[in-house]
N, C-alpha and C positions, 0 to 999 in steps of 0.2 A: 744128198740123196737119202740118207738114213732118216733125216727129219721128215721128208715127204712120205716115205714108206710108213713111218710111225704114225703120221697124221692120217693117212688113208686107212690104216689098220685100226685106229682108235674109234670105237663105237660108243663112247660116252656121249650122252646127249641125244642119241638116236631115239630113245624112248620118249623123251620130251617132245621131239619133233613129231613123232607119231601121234602123241596125245594132242598136239596142236592141230594136226590135220583132222583128226577125228572130231575135235571140238568145233572146228570150222565147218565141217560137213554137217554136224548136228545142228549148228545154228542156222545154216541155210535151209535145212529141212524144216526146222521149227518155224522160221519166218515164212516159208512157202505154205505150210499148213495153216498158220494163223491168217494169212491173206485169204486163202480159199474159204476158210470157215467164216471169216469176217464178212466176205461178200454175201454169203448165204444168210447171215444173221440180220442184215439191214432190213429186209422186208418184215421180219418178225418184230423187230423193235419199232418199226414204223406203225405196224398195226397196234401194238401196245400203246404207243403214244396217242393214237386216235381215240382209244377207249378211255385213256386217263385224262386227256386234255379236255377242258370244258368247251 
């Protein structure tokens, strides 16, 4: 029982788990933003290609 109580009270590693959750959240937000921006840039690049292609 002492081992279980000591395990529950031990908070070593909690910070690394929190950083992992934050990193995961940030990566999802970056991917979502890149997808949204990418969809809006396609017409711009298409018009540039029209002017540059012979």
